C-alpha positions in Angstrom: -46.6 153.4 -210.3 -48.7 153.9 -207.1 -51.8 152.0 -206.3 -55.3 153.5 -205.7 -54.8 152.8 -202.0 -51.6 154.9 -202.1 -53.4 157.8 -203.8 -56.3 157.7 -201.4 -53.9 157.5 -198.4 -51.9 160.4 -199.8 -55.0 162.5 -200.3 -56.2 161.7 -196.8 -52.9 162.6 -195.3 -52.9 165.9 -197.3 -56.5 166.7 -196.2 -55.6 165.9 -192.6 -52.6 168.2 -192.8 -54.8 171.0 -194.3 -57.5 170.4 -191.6 -55.0 170.6 -188.8 -53.4 173.8 -190.2 -56.9 175.3 -190.6 -57.9 174.4 -187.0 -54.6 175.8 -185.6 -55.1 179.1 -187.5 -58.7 179.3 -186.3 -57.6 178.7 -182.7 -55.0 181.4 -183.1 -57.7 183.7 -184.4 -59.9 182.9 -181.4 -57.1 183.6 -178.9 -56.3 186.9 -180.7 -60.0 187.9 -180.6 -60.1 187.1 -176.8 -57.1 189.4 -176.3 -59.0 192.1 -178.3 -62.1 192.0 -176.1 -60.2 191.5 -172.9 -60.7 194.3 -170.4 -57.3 196.1 -170.1 -57.9 196.9 -166.4 -59.2 193.4 -165.6 -57.4 191.0 -167.9 -59.3 188.1 -166.6 -62.6 189.6 -167.8 -64.1 190.2 -171.3 -66.4 192.7 -173.0 -68.8 191.9 -175.8 -66.6 193.8 -178.3 -63.5 196.0 -178.3 -65.7 199.2 -178.3 -68.6 197.8 -176.2 -70.9 200.2 -174.5 -70.7 197.9 -171.5 -67.8 197.1 -169.3 -66.5 193.5 -169.0 -69.4 191.5 -167.6 -70.4 188.0 -166.6 -72.5 187.4 -169.7 -69.7 188.1 -172.2 -67.2 186.3 -170.0 -69.3 183.2 -169.8 -69.8 182.9 -173.5 -66.2 183.7 -174.4 -64.7 181.4 -171.8 -67.1 178.6 -172.9 -66.0 179.1 -176.6 -62.3 179.1 -175.5 -62.8 175.9 -173.4 -64.7 174.1 -176.2 -61.9 174.9 -178.7 -59.2 173.8 -176.3 -57.5 177.2 -175.9 -58.7 178.3 -172.4 -55.2 177.9 -171.0 -53.9 180.2 -173.8 -56.6 182.8 -173.0 -56.2 182.8 -169.2 -53.2 182.3 -167.0 -53.5 180.5 -163.7 -53.3 183.9 -161.9 -56.0 185.4 -164.1 -58.2 182.4 -163.3 -57.8 183.1 -159.6 -58.5 186.8 -160.2 -61.5 186.0 -162.3 -62.9 183.7 -159.6 -62.4 186.4 -157.0 -64.1 188.9 -159.2 -67.2 186.7 -159.6 -67.3 186.0 -155.9 -67.2 189.8 -155.3 -70.4 190.1 -157.3 -72.3 187.7 -155.0 -75.0 189.7 -153.3 -76.8 186.8 -151.6 -76.2 183.1 -151.2 -75.3 181.9 -154.7 -76.9 184.9 -156.3 -75.0 187.5 -158.2 -75.4 191.1 -159.3 -73.3 192.5 -162.1 -73.2 196.3 -162.3 -72.0 196.2 -165.9 -75.3 194.6 -166.8 -77.6 196.3 -164.3 -76.2 199.9 -164.1 -76.8 200.8 -167.7 -80.4 200.7 -168.8 -80.8 199.9 -172.5 -82.1 202.9 -174.5 -85.1 201.0 -175.8 -86.1 199.6 -172.4 -89.9 199.7 -171.9 -90.5 200.7 -168.2 -94.2 199.9 -168.6 -93.3 196.3 -169.4 -90.7 195.8 -166.6 -89.0 198.0 -164.1 -85.2 198.7 -164.3 -83.1 197.1 -163.1 -84.8 193.9 -164.0 -85.6 191.0 -161.8 -86.9 187.5 -162.3 -85.5 185.9 -165.5 -82.9 188.6 -166.0 -81.5 188.0 -162.5 -81.4 184.3 -163.0 -79.6 184.8 -166.3 -76.9 186.8 -164.5 -76.7 184.0 -161.8 -76.2 181.4 -164.5 -73.6 183.5 -166.3 -71.7 184.0 -163.0 -71.8 180.3 -162.2 -70.7 179.5 -165.7 -67.7 181.8 -165.3 -66.8 180.1 -162.1 -66.8 176.8 -163.9 -64.0 178.1 -166.1 -62.1 180.2 -163.6 -62.1 177.4 -161.0 -62.0 174.4 -163.3 -65.0 173.0 -161.6 -67.6 170.8 -163.3 -70.2 173.1 -162.0 -73.7 172.8 -163.5 -74.5 176.3 -164.7 -78.2 175.7 -164.0 -77.9 174.3 -160.5 -76.9 176.2 -157.4 -73.5 175.4 -156.2 -73.5 173.1 -153.1 
């Protein structure tokens, strides 16, 4: 006959196994989803969804790569070659010193955009958001601990 400690230990081992299995399944789902929203012409870049109205863009890439990194699957989402291609893509979007312009975000005006409130393409906060997204992407493509809010040195 087992002791209470044995029963608790067995339950803990069983729960641990279930948790690990669940986490592995979730990470597989995340990797599969990344493949689904990956741009087929630029496999280092991502769209918001499979049928997104926008092409792959720095905003979607930043959020997706951040999630993949936090979940420990970034190296299963991007090959070393794709990381290099992604960094080159971001660098190609640089239109000034450490400032970026993403055509996928700027060349398609949202249907409900109010021109009386702000001209299109936007400037100010929108442009800074694109800069932060681009810098965030570089953090994952180049494996640099770059602060997304600070300009690279």
